[in-house]
All heavy atoms as an XYZ file, in Angstrom:
919
protein
N      -9.924     11.039    -27.660
C      -9.066      9.872    -27.574
C      -9.405      8.878    -28.689
O      -8.509      8.210    -29.176
C      -9.180      9.216    -26.206
C      -8.559     10.045    -25.090
S      -8.357      9.139    -23.591
C      -6.627      8.787    -23.678
N     -10.680      8.785    -28.995
C     -11.068      7.866    -30.066
C     -10.446      8.298    -31.390
O      -9.974      7.473    -32.162
C     -12.578      7.787    -30.188
C     -13.227      7.009    -29.071
C     -14.741      7.046    -29.180
O     -15.327      8.085    -29.419
N     -15.342      5.879    -28.998
N     -10.449      9.589    -31.634
C      -9.890     10.088    -32.896
C      -8.381      9.831    -32.961
O      -7.859      9.440    -34.005
C     -10.182     11.591    -33.024
C      -9.845     12.136    -34.395
C     -10.307     13.583    -34.535
O     -11.307     13.963    -33.926
O      -9.618     14.312    -35.278
N      -7.703     10.029    -31.851
C      -6.266      9.768    -31.821
C      -5.995      8.295    -32.062
O      -5.107      7.929    -32.842
C      -5.657     10.202    -30.460
C      -5.761     11.699    -30.282
C      -4.200      9.761    -30.348
C      -5.398     12.195    -28.894
N      -6.782      7.434    -31.421
C      -6.561      6.001    -31.607
C      -6.910      5.564    -33.032
O      -6.306      4.629    -33.552
C      -7.367      5.188    -30.599
O      -8.743      5.314    -30.859
N      -7.867      6.238    -33.679
C      -8.182      5.919    -35.079
C      -7.046      6.328    -35.991
O      -6.719      5.618    -36.951
C      -9.482      6.613    -35.490
C     -10.726      6.022    -34.876
C     -11.980      6.826    -35.167
O     -11.915      7.789    -35.973
O     -13.019      6.495    -34.576
N      -6.429      7.471    -35.703
C      -5.333      7.958    -36.550
C      -4.036      7.178    -36.316
O      -3.333      6.870    -37.272
C      -5.089      9.451    -36.315
C      -6.213     10.301    -36.850
O      -6.894      9.939    -37.806
N      -6.440     11.450    -36.234
N      -3.723      6.903    -35.079
C      -2.470      6.185    -34.768
C      -2.632      4.679    -34.819
O      -1.669      3.961    -35.073
C      -1.981      6.555    -33.356
C      -1.449      7.955    -33.136
C      -1.098      8.141    -31.660
C      -0.227      8.207    -33.989
N      -3.814      4.217    -34.538
C      -4.059      2.794    -34.341
C      -4.051      2.529    -32.838
O      -3.265      3.131    -32.085
N      -4.921      1.659    -32.375
C      -5.068      1.429    -30.931
C      -3.780      0.877    -30.326
O      -3.381      1.285    -29.236
C      -6.257      0.473    -30.650
C      -6.375      0.181    -29.171
C      -7.561      1.060    -31.170
N      -3.100     -0.005    -31.016
C      -1.862     -0.584    -30.497
C      -0.771      0.457    -30.288
O      -0.122      0.489    -29.238
N      -0.562      1.307    -31.275
C       0.460      2.344    -31.177
C       0.085      3.357    -30.108
O       0.912      3.791    -29.298
C       0.658      3.053    -32.546
C       1.577      4.250    -32.416
C       1.173      2.076    -33.566
N      -1.209      3.717    -30.059
C      -1.689      4.667    -29.059
C      -1.514      4.106    -27.649
O      -1.047      4.789    -26.744
C      -3.152      5.014    -29.347
C      -3.734      6.058    -28.441
C      -3.082      7.253    -28.212
C      -4.949      5.855    -27.822
C      -3.631      8.219    -27.392
C      -5.502      6.811    -26.998
C      -4.833      8.004    -26.774
N      -1.848      2.852    -27.495
C      -1.702      2.187    -26.187
C      -0.235      2.168    -25.765
O       0.093      2.440    -24.604
C      -2.255      0.778    -26.263
O      -2.066      0.099    -25.044
N       0.648      1.839    -26.695
C       2.082      1.795    -26.396
C       2.592      3.182    -26.015
O       3.364      3.322    -25.072
C       2.846      1.267    -27.611
C       4.330      1.115    -27.383
C       5.015      0.537    -28.598
C       6.515      0.425    -28.378
N       7.217     -0.062    -29.554
N       2.123      4.196    -26.712
C       2.548      5.563    -26.426
C       2.094      5.987    -25.026
O       2.845      6.614    -24.279
C       2.002      6.528    -27.464
C       2.477      7.940    -27.312
C       2.542      8.611    -28.657
C       3.155      9.982    -28.595
N       4.594      9.974    -28.500
N       0.877      5.621    -24.657
C       0.374      5.959    -23.315
C       1.175      5.268    -22.221
O       1.413      5.828    -21.151
C      -1.098      5.594    -23.185
C      -2.098      6.429    -23.984
C      -3.503      5.860    -23.848
C      -2.054      7.884    -23.529
N       1.598      4.037    -22.485
C       2.353      3.264    -21.485
C       3.797      3.720    -21.362
O       4.352      3.747    -20.261
C       2.366      1.783    -21.841
C       1.150      1.012    -21.438
C       1.375     -0.482    -21.555
N       1.999     -0.899    -22.797
C       1.344     -1.263    -23.898
N       0.037     -1.262    -23.900
N       1.989     -1.623    -24.977
N       4.428      4.085    -22.474
C       5.874      4.272    -22.483
C       6.357      5.717    -22.533
O       7.514      5.990    -22.223
C       6.476      3.495    -23.663
C       6.268      2.009    -23.543
C       6.739      1.243    -24.757
O       7.261      1.866    -25.710
O       6.590      0.010    -24.755
N       5.504      6.649    -22.911
C       5.935      8.039    -23.032
C       5.900      8.727    -21.667
O       4.839      9.035    -21.129
C       5.041      8.792    -24.028
C       5.618     10.139    -24.424
O       6.579     10.595    -23.792
O       5.082     10.736    -25.388
N       7.083      8.960    -21.102
C       7.180      9.564    -19.769
C       6.717     11.017    -19.752
O       6.361     11.538    -18.691
C       8.623      9.487    -19.265
C       9.049      8.060    -18.970
O       8.172      7.241    -18.649
O      10.265      7.768    -19.064
N       6.705     11.670    -20.893
C       6.281     13.063    -20.949
C       4.785     13.226    -20.704
O       4.351     14.250    -20.168
C       6.633     13.673    -22.309
N       3.982     12.215    -21.028
C       2.527     12.352    -20.839
C       2.003     11.604    -19.622
O       0.865     11.829    -19.216
C       1.752     11.919    -22.103
C       2.006     10.464    -22.425
C       2.067     12.813    -23.261
C       1.142      9.939    -23.545
N       2.818     10.751    -19.029
C       2.364      9.966    -17.866
C       1.813     10.817    -16.721
O       0.818     10.465    -16.129
C       3.476      9.043    -17.357
C       3.599      7.792    -18.162
C       4.609      6.861    -17.539
C       4.718      5.595    -18.343
N       5.632      4.631    -17.738
N       2.447     11.949    -16.382
C       1.924     12.750    -15.263
C       0.495     13.269    -15.508
O      -0.234     13.540    -14.561
C       2.899     13.914    -15.138
C       4.130     13.489    -15.829
C       3.711     12.505    -16.871
N       0.123     13.375    -16.759
C      -1.189     13.938    -17.092
C      -2.291     12.884    -17.191
O      -3.449     13.199    -17.413
C      -1.098     14.723    -18.406
C      -0.065     15.804    -18.345
C       1.160     15.640    -18.975
C      -0.296     16.963    -17.644
C       2.127     16.634    -18.918
C       0.654     17.970    -17.565
C       1.869     17.796    -18.211
N      -1.930     11.625    -17.032
C      -2.896     10.538    -17.201
C      -3.479     10.041    -15.875
O      -4.338      9.165    -15.881
C      -2.238      9.367    -17.940
C      -1.738      9.675    -19.343
C      -1.021      8.454    -19.918
C      -2.868     10.108    -20.241
N      -3.035     10.594    -14.762
C      -3.489     10.132    -13.450
C      -4.990     10.219    -13.264
O      -5.601      9.338    -12.672
N      -5.604     11.267    -13.761
C      -7.050     11.423    -13.637
C      -7.830     10.546    -14.600
O      -8.972     10.165    -14.327
N      -7.217     10.219    -15.719
C      -7.894      9.397    -16.729
C      -7.771      7.915    -16.411
O      -8.705      7.145    -16.613
C      -7.306      9.688    -18.133
C      -7.528     11.159    -18.480
C      -7.944      8.805    -19.187
C      -6.811     11.605    -19.733
N      -6.609      7.542    -15.896
C      -6.345      6.158    -15.504
C      -5.997      6.130    -14.018
O      -4.838      5.936    -13.637
C      -5.206      5.557    -16.330
C      -5.440      5.616    -17.814
C      -4.709      6.464    -18.615
C      -6.409      4.819    -18.405
C      -4.915      6.518    -19.981
C      -6.633      4.868    -19.768
C      -5.893      5.724    -20.561
N      -6.986      6.326    -13.131
C      -6.716      6.486    -11.704
C      -6.274      5.189    -11.040
O      -6.730      4.109    -11.374
C      -8.065      6.942    -11.139
C      -9.060      6.364    -12.078
C      -8.418      6.377    -13.434
N      -5.367      5.335    -10.101
C      -4.884      4.203     -9.319
C      -5.083      4.465     -7.819
O      -4.460      3.832     -6.987
C      -3.421      3.933     -9.607
C      -3.202      3.467    -11.032
C      -1.717      3.342    -11.339
N      -1.514      3.103    -12.742
C      -1.355      1.893    -13.270
N      -1.382      0.838    -12.526
N      -1.172      1.751    -14.575
N      -5.955      5.421     -7.511
C      -6.181      5.761     -6.106
C      -7.128      4.788     -5.416
O      -7.064      4.617     -4.208
C      -6.707      7.185     -5.976
C      -8.001      7.414     -6.723
O      -8.346      6.606     -7.612
O      -8.676      8.416     -6.430
N      -7.997      4.153     -6.190
C      -8.894      3.143     -5.618
C      -9.279      2.148     -6.708
O      -9.240      2.471     -7.906
C     -10.147      3.781     -5.018
O     -10.997      4.257     -6.032
N      -9.660      0.987     -6.269
C     -10.067     -0.064     -7.216
C     -11.350      0.356     -7.934
O     -11.505      0.125     -9.143
C     -10.247     -1.402     -6.482
C     -10.807     -2.463     -7.405
C      -8.923     -1.871     -5.905
N     -12.265      0.999     -7.216
C     -13.536      1.418     -7.827
C     -13.302      2.420     -8.964
O     -13.912      2.305    -10.041
C     -14.447      2.031     -6.769
N     -12.433      3.390     -8.750
C     -12.142      4.373     -9.803
C     -11.437      3.729    -10.983
O     -11.707      4.067    -12.146
C     -11.294      5.507     -9.239
C     -12.069      6.410     -8.305
O     -13.291      6.407     -8.287
N     -11.360      7.165     -7.498
N     -10.538      2.802    -10.701
C      -9.830      2.108    -11.785
C     -10.805      1.269    -12.616
O     -10.755      1.282    -13.848
C      -8.722      1.226    -11.223
N     -11.731      0.589    -11.950
C     -12.724     -0.218    -12.669
C     -13.632      0.661    -13.516
O     -13.995      0.295    -14.633
C     -13.556     -1.036    -11.691
C     -12.832     -2.227    -11.170
C     -13.740     -3.112    -10.359
N     -13.002     -4.258     -9.853
C     -13.113     -4.731     -8.625
N     -13.959     -4.184     -7.779
N     -12.395     -5.772     -8.250
N     -13.998      1.827    -12.983
C     -14.839      2.735    -13.758
C     -14.128      3.137    -15.045
O     -14.715      3.120    -16.119
C     -15.191      3.988    -12.937
C     -16.014      4.981    -13.700
C     -17.385      4.839    -13.761
C     -15.413      6.019    -14.382
C     -18.151      5.741    -14.475
C     -16.168      6.931    -15.110
C     -17.533      6.791    -15.157
N     -12.853      3.483    -14.929
C     -12.075      3.880    -16.112
C     -11.973      2.729    -17.112
O     -12.156      2.930    -18.324
C     -10.679      4.333    -15.679
O      -9.921      4.711    -16.797
N     -11.714      1.532    -16.616
C     -11.625      0.357    -17.491
C     -12.947      0.141    -18.209
O     -12.982     -0.056    -19.436
C     -11.239     -0.897    -16.680
C      -9.797     -0.790    -16.191
C     -11.430     -2.162    -17.507
C      -9.423     -1.817    -15.153
N     -14.046      0.185    -17.457
C     -15.363     -0.014    -18.069
C     -15.689      1.059    -19.092
O     -16.240      0.763    -20.158
C     -16.447     -0.071    -16.989
C     -16.348     -1.308    -16.144
O     -15.770     -2.305    -16.537
N     -16.905     -1.237    -14.940
N     -15.340      2.307    -18.787
C     -15.618      3.389    -19.724
C     -14.862      3.194    -21.037
O     -15.461      3.234    -22.114
C     -15.246      4.738    -19.109
C     -15.340      5.876    -20.087
C     -16.575      6.385    -20.448
C     -14.205      6.412    -20.674
C     -16.678      7.409    -21.376
C     -14.295      7.430    -21.605
C     -15.540      7.937    -21.951
N     -13.549      2.996    -20.952
C     -12.763      2.869    -22.178
C     -13.113      1.594    -22.947
O     -13.080      1.602    -24.174
C     -11.268      2.943    -21.883
C     -10.807      4.352    -21.595
C     -10.495      4.743    -20.313
C     -10.750      5.293    -22.604
C     -10.100      6.035    -20.034
C     -10.355      6.587    -22.354
C     -10.034      6.973    -21.066
N     -13.487      0.555    -22.241
C     -13.911     -0.664    -22.927
C     -15.225     -0.411    -23.666
O     -15.402     -0.877    -24.803
C     -14.063     -1.817    -21.916
O     -12.799     -2.015    -21.273
C     -14.481     -3.096    -22.609
N     -16.132      0.332    -23.062
C     -17.432      0.580    -23.692
C     -17.325      1.429    -24.951
O     -18.168      1.317    -25.838
C     -18.395      1.243    -22.697
O     -17.999      2.567    -22.423
N     -16.275      2.270    -25.051
C     -16.122      3.069    -26.269
C     -15.125      2.447    -27.247
O     -14.703      3.087    -28.210
C     -15.729      4.530    -25.950
C     -14.377      4.617    -25.249
C     -16.810      5.211    -25.131
C     -13.843      6.033    -25.103
N     -14.731      1.211    -26.973
C     -13.891      0.480    -27.906
C     -12.399      0.672    -27.709
O     -11.611      0.335    -28.587
N     -11.998      1.237    -26.564
C     -10.575      1.460    -26.312
C     -10.080      0.665    -25.103
O      -9.214      1.095    -24.361
C     -10.307      2.962    -26.080
C     -10.576      3.880    -27.270
C     -10.400      5.329    -26.865
C      -9.680      3.539    -28.432
N     -10.625     -0.508    -24.929
C     -10.240     -1.340    -23.789
C      -8.767     -1.695    -23.767
O      -8.194     -1.908    -22.697
N      -8.147     -1.730    -24.918
C      -6.724     -2.101    -25.000
C      -5.834     -1.102    -24.272
O      -4.793     -1.476    -23.732
C      -6.292     -2.214    -26.455
C      -4.897     -2.751    -26.631
C      -4.512     -2.935    -28.085
O      -5.402     -3.163    -28.924
O      -3.317     -2.854    -28.382
N      -6.233      0.153    -24.210
C      -5.372      1.142    -23.565
C      -5.441      1.042    -22.032
O      -4.699      1.738    -21.351
C      -5.690      2.589    -24.013
C      -7.076      3.027    -23.562
C      -5.527      2.724    -25.509
C      -7.366      4.493    -23.836
N      -6.292      0.169    -21.511
C      -6.416      0.016    -20.058
C      -5.720     -1.238    -19.540
O      -5.956     -1.632    -18.398
C      -7.898     -0.004    -19.632
O      -8.537     -1.142    -20.230
C      -8.617      1.264    -20.033
N      -4.876     -1.847    -20.326
C      -4.204     -3.088    -19.896
C      -3.403     -2.885    -18.602
O      -3.436     -3.732    -17.711
C      -3.314     -3.641    -21.000
C      -4.068     -4.206    -22.189
C      -5.039     -5.321    -21.808
O      -4.651     -6.208    -21.001
O      -6.173     -5.304    -22.292
N      -2.658     -1.783    -18.495
C      -1.890     -1.529    -17.278
C      -2.810     -1.346    -16.084
O      -2.510     -1.793    -14.972
C      -1.026     -0.272    -17.432
C       0.138     -0.469    -18.376
O       0.458     -1.644    -18.697
O       0.747      0.528    -18.792
N      -3.935     -0.691    -16.309
C      -4.903     -0.477    -15.240
C      -5.545     -1.790    -14.824
O      -5.831     -1.999    -13.636
C      -5.957      0.515    -15.702
C      -6.686      1.326    -14.652
C      -5.717      2.041    -13.739
C      -7.602      2.332    -15.315
N      -5.749     -2.681    -15.769
C      -6.284     -4.007    -15.437
C      -5.308     -4.780    -14.536
O      -5.717     -5.483    -13.615
C      -6.570     -4.810    -16.700
C      -7.729     -4.258    -17.500
C      -7.837     -4.976    -18.840
N      -8.701     -4.281    -19.753
C     -10.008     -4.516    -19.867
N     -10.558     -5.454    -19.153
N     -10.740     -3.811    -20.713
N      -4.017     -4.646    -14.801
C      -3.004     -5.280    -13.949
C      -3.056     -4.691    -12.531
O      -2.927     -5.416    -11.558
C      -1.604     -5.098    -14.538
C      -1.356     -5.917    -15.776
C      -1.382     -7.410    -15.511
O      -0.818     -7.844    -14.489
O      -1.965     -8.135    -16.326
N      -3.250     -3.375    -12.461
C      -3.363     -2.729    -11.151
C      -4.555     -3.291    -10.381
O      -4.432     -3.610     -9.196
C      -3.520     -1.215    -11.314
C      -3.958     -0.528    -10.047
C      -3.066     -0.324     -9.012
C      -5.269     -0.106     -9.897
C      -3.479      0.296     -7.847
C      -5.691      0.511     -8.726
C      -4.786      0.718     -7.702
N      -5.700     -3.423    -11.029
C      -6.898     -3.937    -10.357
C      -6.674     -5.370     -9.903
O      -7.094     -5.764     -8.814
C      -8.145     -3.826    -11.281
C      -9.318     -4.582    -10.721
C      -8.498     -2.361    -11.487
N      -5.990     -6.161    -10.721
C      -5.713     -7.550    -10.367
C      -4.795     -7.635     -9.147
O      -5.000     -8.456     -8.261
C      -5.086     -8.277    -11.553
C      -4.889     -9.768    -11.336
C      -4.370    -10.439    -12.578
C      -2.865    -10.286    -12.627
N      -2.240    -11.029    -13.701
N      -3.789     -6.766     -9.087
C      -2.803     -6.792     -8.005
C      -3.142     -5.867     -6.848
O      -2.441     -5.860     -5.843
C      -1.418     -6.409     -8.546
C      -0.905     -7.380     -9.581
O      -1.346     -8.561     -9.563
O      -0.057     -6.994    -10.405
N      -4.192     -5.077     -6.976
C      -4.519     -4.058     -5.971
C      -4.714     -4.622     -4.566
O      -4.206     -4.038     -3.620
C      -5.729     -3.251     -6.414
N      -5.457     -5.699     -4.385
C      -5.618     -6.188     -3.006
C      -4.280     -6.480     -2.327
O      -4.075     -6.133     -1.168
C      -6.444     -7.470     -3.164
C      -7.203     -7.269     -4.438
C      -6.265     -6.480     -5.311
N      -3.364     -7.075     -3.061
C      -2.041     -7.390     -2.500
C      -1.272     -6.097     -2.205
O      -0.690     -5.949     -1.140
C      -1.271     -8.250     -3.499
C       0.116     -8.612     -3.069
C       0.810     -9.420     -4.141
C       2.294     -9.471     -3.915
N       3.013    -10.040     -5.025
N      -1.302     -5.161     -3.132
C      -0.585     -3.897     -2.968
C      -1.151     -3.103     -1.786
O      -0.412     -2.604     -0.949
C      -0.647     -3.053     -4.255
C       0.123     -3.748     -5.383
C      -0.124     -1.649     -4.028
C      -0.131     -3.149     -6.749
N      -2.476     -3.001     -1.727
C      -3.110     -2.256     -0.644
C      -2.865     -2.912      0.711
O      -2.665     -2.222      1.704
C      -4.609     -2.108     -0.914
C      -4.977     -1.279     -2.144
C      -6.475     -1.320     -2.397
C      -4.504      0.152     -1.996
N      -2.849     -4.225      0.746
C      -2.576     -4.936      1.988
C      -1.129     -4.672      2.442
O      -0.878     -4.449      3.628
C      -2.798     -6.437      1.797
C      -2.645     -7.308      3.034
C      -3.687     -6.924      4.085
C      -2.815     -8.777      2.674
N      -0.190     -4.676      1.517
C       1.205     -4.392      1.861
C       1.358     -2.969      2.376
O       2.092     -2.721      3.330
C       2.104     -4.618      0.644
C       2.291     -6.072      0.289
C       3.043     -6.279     -1.008
O       3.341     -5.268     -1.714
O       3.341     -7.429     -1.343
N       0.647     -2.008      1.751
C       0.719     -0.631      2.197
C       0.134     -0.486      3.606
O       0.698      0.199      4.452
C      -0.040      0.290      1.234
C       0.651      0.504     -0.082
C      -0.192      1.298     -1.056
O      -1.384      1.519     -0.846
N       0.414      1.736     -2.145
N      -0.992     -1.138      3.846
C      -1.633     -1.074      5.169
C      -0.724     -1.704      6.216
O      -0.588     -1.164      7.320
C      -2.989     -1.796      5.115
C      -3.790     -1.647      6.360
C      -4.239     -0.234      6.559
C      -5.186     -0.128      7.733
N      -5.553      1.234      8.030
N      -0.089     -2.817      5.891
C       0.826     -3.480      6.808
C       1.998     -2.561      7.148
O       2.400     -2.442      8.304
C       1.331     -4.796      6.206
C       2.353     -5.497      7.074
C       1.950     -6.153      8.235
C       3.702     -5.493      6.732
C       2.892     -6.792      9.041
C       4.633     -6.129      7.526
C       4.216     -6.774      8.672
O       5.141     -7.402      9.458
N       2.541     -1.896      6.137
C       3.661     -0.978      6.362
C       3.239      0.190      7.250
O       3.985      0.610      8.144
C       4.202     -0.464      5.027
N       2.026      0.716      7.041
C       1.523      1.805      7.877
C       1.362      1.349      9.322
O       1.764      2.054     10.249
C       0.177      2.308      7.351
C       0.251      3.061      6.058
C      -1.136      3.387      5.500
O      -2.146      3.238      6.220
O      -1.206      3.790      4.332
N       0.774      0.168      9.525
C       0.574     -0.343     10.875
C       1.894     -0.629     11.568
O       2.056     -0.380     12.760
C      -0.297     -1.599     10.838
C      -1.750     -1.380     10.471
C      -2.479     -2.727     10.312
C      -2.457     -0.516     11.497
N       2.843     -1.150     10.810
C       4.166     -1.436     11.370
C       4.858     -0.142     11.798
O       5.434     -0.072     12.883
C       5.020     -2.185     10.341
C       6.383     -2.674     10.804
C       6.228     -3.648     11.973
C       7.110     -3.348      9.662
N       4.786      0.876     10.964
C       5.393      2.174     11.308
C       4.703      2.776     12.534
O       5.369      3.339     13.417
C       5.291      3.119     10.122
N       3.391      2.645     12.580
C       2.646      3.165     13.730
C       3.028      2.417     15.010
O       3.238      3.031     16.054
C       1.145      3.037     13.475
C       0.282      3.616     14.571
C      -1.198      3.419     14.271
O      -1.566      2.633     13.408
N      -2.036      4.160     14.976
N       3.159      1.115     14.941
C       3.534      0.311     16.104
C       4.951      0.657     16.563
O       5.212      0.740     17.761
C       3.432     -1.176     15.777
N       5.852      0.864     15.619
C       7.214      1.224     15.980
C       7.253      2.600     16.626
O       7.996      2.824     17.579
C       8.121      1.177     14.754
C       8.432     -0.224     14.305
C       9.260     -0.261     13.023
O       9.362      0.737     12.309
N       9.825     -1.413     12.727
N       6.440      3.531     16.126
C       6.390      4.849     16.715
C       5.848      4.800     18.137
O       6.362      5.462     19.040
C       5.531      5.773     15.855
N       4.825      3.990     18.344
C       4.269      3.835     19.688
C       5.292      3.167     20.616
O       5.424      3.539     21.770
C       2.983      3.010     19.643
C       1.817      3.756     19.043
C       0.577      2.889     18.891
O       0.606      1.708     19.303
O      -0.424      3.391     18.354
N       5.994      2.164     20.097
C       7.010      1.470     20.893
C       8.124      2.420     21.274
O       8.612      2.416     22.402
C       7.563      0.284     20.113
C       8.540     -0.565     20.896
C       8.996     -1.748     20.090
O       8.164     -2.606     19.777
O      10.206     -1.806     19.771
N       8.540      3.271     20.324
C       9.598      4.239     20.613
C       9.148      5.232     21.681
O       9.901      5.566     22.579
C      10.004      4.988     19.347
C      10.748      4.111     18.365
O      11.215      3.018     18.768
O      10.852      4.502     17.181
N       7.905      5.689     21.585
C       7.417      6.639     22.588
C       7.248      5.950     23.941
O       7.504      6.543     24.984
C       6.106      7.274     22.142
O       5.065      6.322     22.122
N       6.835      4.672     23.950
C       6.709      3.930     25.195
C       8.074      3.692     25.820
O       8.253      3.804     27.021
C       6.008      2.580     24.974
C       4.520      2.733     24.707
O       3.991      3.847     24.946
O       3.903      1.758     24.266
N       9.051      3.327     25.000
C      10.385      3.029     25.535
C      11.050      4.294     26.065
O      11.770      4.247     27.052
C      11.268      2.354     24.494
O      11.545      3.248     23.442
N      10.789      5.431     25.457
C      11.375      6.672     25.964
C      10.721      7.064     27.281
O      11.380      7.539     28.189
C      11.257      7.796     24.939
O       9.900      8.136     24.739
N       9.429      6.840     27.440
C       8.772      7.134     28.710
C       9.154      6.097     29.757
O       9.278      6.402     30.937
C       7.262      7.202     28.550
O       6.736      5.941     28.200
N       9.358      4.834     29.337
C       9.790      3.802     30.273
C      11.204      4.059     30.769
O      11.510      3.850     31.931
C       9.745      2.415     29.630
C       8.324      1.903     29.429
O       7.405      2.495     30.039
O       8.150      0.921     28.687
N      12.080      4.516     29.915
C      13.465      4.744     30.303
C      13.556      5.886     31.293
O      14.361      5.847     32.207
C      14.351      5.000     29.091
O      13.967      6.204     28.467
N      12.720      6.888     31.158
C      12.750      7.993     32.117
C      12.174      7.563     33.459
O      12.641      7.984     34.502
C      11.991      9.198     31.577
O      10.636      8.887     31.393
N      11.178      6.684     33.460
C      10.609      6.218     34.720
C      11.461      5.120     35.344
O      11.502      4.977     36.555
C       9.179      5.733     34.530
O       9.158      4.596     33.718
N      12.166      4.347     34.539
C      12.982      3.260     35.084
C      14.237      3.792     35.749
O      14.804      3.135     36.616
C      13.338      2.245     34.007
O      14.204      2.832     33.064
N      14.689      4.963     35.380
C      15.875      5.515     36.017
C      15.599      5.870     37.466
O      16.486      5.851     38.298
C      16.390      6.739     35.254
O      15.414      7.749     35.287
N      14.346      6.159     37.799
C      14.012      6.490     39.174
C      13.549      5.264     39.955
O      13.411      5.316     41.167
C      12.919      7.558     39.204
O      11.748      7.052     38.617
N      13.300      4.138     39.303
C      12.831      2.940     39.995
C      14.011      2.100     40.444
O      15.146      2.273     40.004
C      11.909      2.121     39.097
O      12.624      1.616     38.016
N      13.710      1.145     41.339
C      14.780      0.289     41.862
C      15.023     -0.897     40.943
O      14.231     -1.190     40.061
C      14.410     -0.204     43.266
O      13.319     -1.085     43.171
N      16.102     -1.625     41.193
C      16.434     -2.772     40.366
C      15.492     -3.932     40.633
O      15.348     -4.815     39.805
C      17.878     -3.200     40.578
O      18.043     -3.590     41.935
N      14.808     -3.964     41.787
C      13.859     -5.037     42.099
C      12.685     -5.031     41.147
O      12.167     -6.074     40.767
N      12.237     -3.842     40.722
C      11.099     -3.787     39.800
C      11.486     -4.295     38.432
O      10.666     -4.847     37.701
C      10.548     -2.361     39.705
O      11.526     -1.521     39.123
N      12.751     -4.139     38.051
C      13.168     -4.645     36.747
C      13.178     -6.158     36.736
O      12.932     -6.786     35.716
C      14.533     -4.085     36.352
O      15.517     -4.563     37.258
N      13.439     -6.782     37.899
C      13.395     -8.241     37.962
C      11.978     -8.739     37.791
O      11.745     -9.704     37.107
C      13.952     -8.729     39.313
C      15.434     -8.705     39.396
C      15.895     -9.377     40.673
N      17.016     -8.627     41.183
C      17.192     -8.261     42.424
N      16.326     -8.597     43.346
N      18.246     -7.566     42.782
N      11.013     -8.050     38.392
C       9.625     -8.503     38.267
C       9.112     -8.319     36.848
O       8.372     -9.134     36.346
C       8.722     -7.758     39.264
O       8.699     -6.383     38.949
N       9.549     -7.239     36.188
C       9.099     -7.053     34.798
C       9.767     -8.083     33.906
O       9.182     -8.511     32.915
C       9.412     -5.636     34.317
O      10.799     -5.437     34.249
N      10.983     -8.497     34.229
C      11.654     -9.527     33.446
C      10.939    -10.842     33.533
O      10.793    -11.572     32.571
N      10.455    -11.187     34.736
C       9.725    -12.455     34.867
C       8.373    -12.368     34.183
O       7.881    -13.348     33.648
C       9.566    -12.816     36.348
O       8.790    -11.832     37.010
N       7.781    -11.173     34.151
C       6.502    -11.016     33.462
C       6.686    -11.193     31.961
O       5.856    -11.823     31.299
C       5.913     -9.635     33.754
N       7.804    -10.675     31.435
C       8.020    -10.843     30.000
C       8.323    -12.286     29.669
O       7.933    -12.776     28.607
C       9.133     -9.920     29.517
O      10.362    -10.318     30.063
N       9.013    -12.997     30.553
C       9.286    -14.405     30.266
C       7.997    -15.217     30.338
O       7.820    -16.175     29.598
C      10.338    -14.967     31.225
O       9.850    -14.950     32.559
N       7.061    -14.813     31.245
C       5.762    -15.498     31.302
C       4.986    -15.269     30.010
O       4.398    -16.188     29.466
C       4.941    -14.994     32.483
C       5.266    -15.720     33.772
C       4.329    -15.306     34.870
N       5.065    -14.354     35.687
C       4.615    -13.187     36.134
N       3.393    -12.814     35.851
N       5.350    -12.390     36.848
N       5.004    -14.031     29.507
C       4.254    -13.757     28.278
C       4.865    -14.487     27.093
O       4.159    -14.948     26.210
C       4.182    -12.260     28.011
O       5.467    -11.739     27.785
N       6.187    -14.630     27.068
C       6.828    -15.365     25.979
C       6.483    -16.840     26.045
O       6.267    -17.482     25.034
C       8.344    -15.191     26.022
C       8.793    -13.809     25.623
C      10.292    -13.617     25.782
O      10.969    -14.463     26.352
N      10.793    -12.501     25.294
N       6.383    -17.385     27.277
C       6.020    -18.804     27.389
C       4.562    -19.010     26.991
O       4.211    -20.045     26.423
C       6.281    -19.309     28.799
O       5.443    -18.659     29.732
N       3.713    -18.030     27.255
C       2.307    -18.138     26.843
C       2.198    -18.120     25.323
O       1.403    -18.829     24.739
C       1.488    -17.010     27.447
C       1.278    -17.152     28.939
C       0.605    -15.927     29.537
O       0.456    -14.919     28.877
N       0.196    -16.036     30.790
N       2.997    -17.312     24.688
C       2.989    -17.233     23.227
C       3.447    -18.544     22.641
O       2.865    -19.068     21.683
C       3.877    -16.073     22.730
C       3.219    -14.737     23.118
C       4.086    -16.147     21.235
C       4.130    -13.547     22.866
N       4.496    -19.138     23.207
C       4.994    -20.403     22.665
C       3.987    -21.536     22.896
O       3.925    -22.454     22.114
C       6.361    -20.742     23.254
O       6.248    -20.920     24.656
N       3.213    -21.476     23.977
C       2.212    -22.500     24.222
C       1.079    -22.427     23.194
O       0.520    -23.429     22.796
C       1.627    -22.359     25.629
C       2.570    -22.791     26.718
C       1.950    -22.576     28.087
C       2.923    -22.915     29.180
N       2.363    -22.632     30.507
N       0.745    -21.203     22.772
C      -0.311    -21.019     21.769
C       0.078    -21.593     20.426
O      -0.718    -22.014     19.649
C      -0.644    -19.534     21.620
C      -1.342    -18.972     22.819
C      -1.671    -17.534     22.603
N      -2.067    -16.897     23.846
C      -2.037    -15.614     24.063
N      -1.633    -14.789     23.126
N      -2.403    -15.116     25.217
N       1.367    -21.516     20.112
C       1.855    -22.015     18.825
C       1.822    -23.473     18.815
O       1.313    -24.300     18.419
C       3.293    -21.593     18.601
O       3.412    -20.204     18.671
């Protein structure tokens, strides 16, 4: 990589790495985005050999990684909660068809109590 950057110039080489879609699939192992630790290692390595400029995109990833990872985790938890809710509602609907209407009134008052407790906390 050093020889290529010497022949092309670091700026041109960096631009080619960022913009050439034909080589992007092959750069995943060199410029990893699977974890912040791996990305930092790559940044430190290329900076130590004088090619820090080619890691600018990776530096942006490290800067934004906590936000990105938090959003991904939130989406996973939300999907998991929705899946659990769907499975609970399907089991509730099968059991509620055999129950009387009196039990639905008691569950309605329980949900209104929990909603009032939530509003009191706020």
